[in-house]
N, C-alpha and C positions, 0 to 999 in steps of 0.2 A: 342805286336805283336809276333806271333810265327814265328821265323826265321828258315829256314831249308836249307839243302844242297840238290841240285837237282841231284847230281851224284848218280846213282843207284848202283854203284859198292861199295863193302865194303872197308873200309879204315883200314889199319893196324896201330897200335900205333908206335909212335916214342919212342923207348925204351931208348933213351938218356934223355928223359924228365920224370919227375915224373907223369905228367898227359898226357895221349894220346891226340893227336890233332884231333881225330875223332869226337869230340863232336861239335855240332852246338850251336849257341847262344841260350840261354834260356831266358825265362821271369824271371827276378829277382823277387823273392817273399820273403817278409819280415816277417810278423807276422802270425803265423798259427791261425786259428779260429775254433770255436766250431761247432760240430753237435748239433742241438737244438731239434730234434724231437724224440730222443731215447736214453735212458741211457745205454742200453746194447743190444747187438745183440741177436736175437733169438737163442736158443740152438739147433735147429734142424739141423741135418747133413744128407746129402745123399751121395751116392757113385755111380759114373757112371760106365759103364760096363768095362772100362779099368783102374779102380782103382783110378779115380779122385775123391777126397773128396771135397765136396762143402758145405759151411756153408750158412745158411739163413741170409740175411741182411734185417732188417726191413725198412719199409718206414719211412720217416722223413724229417726234414729240417736241413740245415747247411749253414754256410758262406764259400763260396768257394774262394780260392786264398789267397794271403797275402796282397799285397799293395792295390789293388782295390778289396775290398771284395764284393762279390755278394751273395745275398740270393738265394739259390737253394732248390727246393723241389724235393725229390725223392718220387713219388706218389705211387709206388708199391714196395713190397718186391721183392727180387731176390736172387738167389743162386750164390755164387762166389767161385771159386776154393780156397781151403785153402792154396794151394801152387802154384807156377809156374808149368807149364806143364813140366814134366820130359822127359828125353830121352826115357825111356821105354814106357811111355804113347804116346809119339809122334810116335814111331815105331809101336806100336800096332794099331794105326789108319791109319797112312800114309805109313808105310812100307819103309821109307827112313831115312837117317842119314845125314842131312845137315852139321853137325859139324864134320863129320868124316874126319880125316886127315888135318883139318884146324888149323892154328896157334891159340894159346891161347884157346884151347878146350881140354877137357879130356873126354874120353868115359866111361860111366857107367850108369846103369839104373836109379839111383836116382839123377843124376846131372840134373840141369835145362837145358832144351833144348835151344841151342843157334844157331846162324846163321839162325834165322827164320825171314823171311820178313813179312810185314803186309799181303801181298797176301797169303803167306803160312799159316799164322794163321787163316785167313778167311776160307781157304780151309779146314783146320782141323776142324773148327767149323761146317761147312756144312756137312762134311763126318761123324763126330761123331753124329750129329743130325739124319742123314739118317740111320746110323747103329742102333741107339736105337729105332727109329720109326719103322723100319722094323722088329726089334726083339720084338716089342710090349712093350718095357720098358718105353716109353714115348708116350704121345698122339701127334696128329698132330699139336696141338697148342703150344707145348713146343719146344723150340729151344735152342741150344748152340750158343753163339756169343761172340764177344769181348765186354767188358763193354764200355760205354761212359766214357769220362774222369770225368764227374760229378759223375757217379756211382763209378768209381775207387777211386776218392779222398774221397768220403763219406765213403766208406768201409775202406780205409786206415786210415782216421782220427779216426774212431772208437769212435766217441763222444768226442774226446779230443779237447783242446783249444791251443795246443802247436805246435812247429815246427814239431815234430815227434809224433807218436802215443804213445810213452812212456814218452814224456815230452820235455823240451827244452835243456836238458843237453847233449850236443854233445859228451862229454867225455865218455858216456856209449853207444854210437851208436854201438860199436863193440859187445855189448851183443845181439843186435837185427839185425845186418846187416853185410853183406860182402861188404866192400867198399875199397877205396884205401889204407887206413892205416893198414888193416889187411889182404888184399888179393893181391892188385896190387904190394905192396912192398915186398911180400913174394916170395918164390920160386915156389909157386903153382899158376901160373898165368892163371886162368880159372874160369868160373862160377862154383859155388859149389853145393853140394848136397842140396836139399831143406830141410827145417825144421831143419837145423843145428843151428839155432839161436832161441832166445826166441820169442814167438808169440806176436801179438798185443792184446789189451784188448778184441777184438772180435774174437781172435783165429787164425788170419791169419799170415802166415810166409812169410818173405822175401819181403814184400811190400816196404821196404826200402832196396835198394841195390840188390846184386846178378846179375840179368839181368833186363834190361829195359823191360817194358811191354807195348805192343801195345794196344791202345784204338781205338774205332771205329771212333772218330771224325776226320774230316779234320782239318788240322792245317793251319789256314789262318786268323789271327787276334786275338783279345782278347777273354777272357772267356765270356760266355753267361749265364745270370741269368734266373730265372723263374722256371717253372715246367718241369722236365725231359729234360733239354737242350741237344741238340745234335750237337751244333756248326754249322759252315757254311755249305751250301749245296755242296760245292766243294772247292778245294784248291790244292796247289802243293804237299802236303804231308799229312801224318797222325801223330797224337799225340802219343807219348809214355811217360810213367810215371815211377817214382820210383827210378831212379838212378841205378847204377850198381857196380859191384865188383871192378872196376878200377876208380871210380869217387869220388870226394871229398864230404864231409858231406853235404854241403848246397844243392848239387844236388840230395841228397837222401831224402829231406824233403817231407812231405805229399803233398805240393802244387807245387813242382818243376815240370816243364813241358818242353818238347822239341818236335821237329818234324823232321821227315825224310820222304823221298820219299817212296812209298809203296813197292818198290822193293829193298830197302836198306837192306843188311844183313851183320852182322859182329859178333864178339865174344860176344857182350853184348846184342844182340837183342833176346828177348823171349816174353812170354805172359802167362796169366792165363785166364781161360774161365768163362763166366757167363752163367747161365741157367735160363731161364724165368720160371715164375710160371703160373698156370692156371688162 
């Protein structure tokens, strides 16, 4: 079950503890599982009008989750942001700075945008879609949106069979992710610039750690199998994935999932965008 906090106000960390208390209970996930429909991602890359690079993810099948593995089919290819949305990209679309003056945040164009609510992220996708459609850069059938958690996990796994996209060896997580042991314990306590770590086999950066990434699914119960699952029709909150710069390694695994209310914002909430195909 996806357990979440219903308080919409952001919670600040207890700095006397190694791990902040802001996190909600997560679904414990044990063994990572394989993507079975595609050995490698397509090499096609596109760039949105505000400099968002997106990589094409092929259709395929994979086993989602860890303890209770479910077969999931991703029936259509899609494009996914190579990185989390940055502060400069957010400002170019929305004209605001939610992180400005907030604790545990640093201002800079390449830093991952933080203090982003689910509702904020949805609004960004709607506005970016309208901008590009009005400019004639995409057709009326193309949209930017948040990925489902199935799409997110499929892309994060990148065809691997392991806890992380790079394998099971937790000791090298720091080569690929910002998490508690190389970020929270440092003097630089904030989300980091994107692309500062090694990419996944499919070319994505920071899907492990840095900022948690909102997904479109409601968080109310277990994972759902089948073709292109979208989770329950309603619930008390939304799913986000990937772990963050102040969380421990198991929370940054490909299958780790949590949920928060849609208006929740704090120093570790961010997102990356999906773009549909014709």
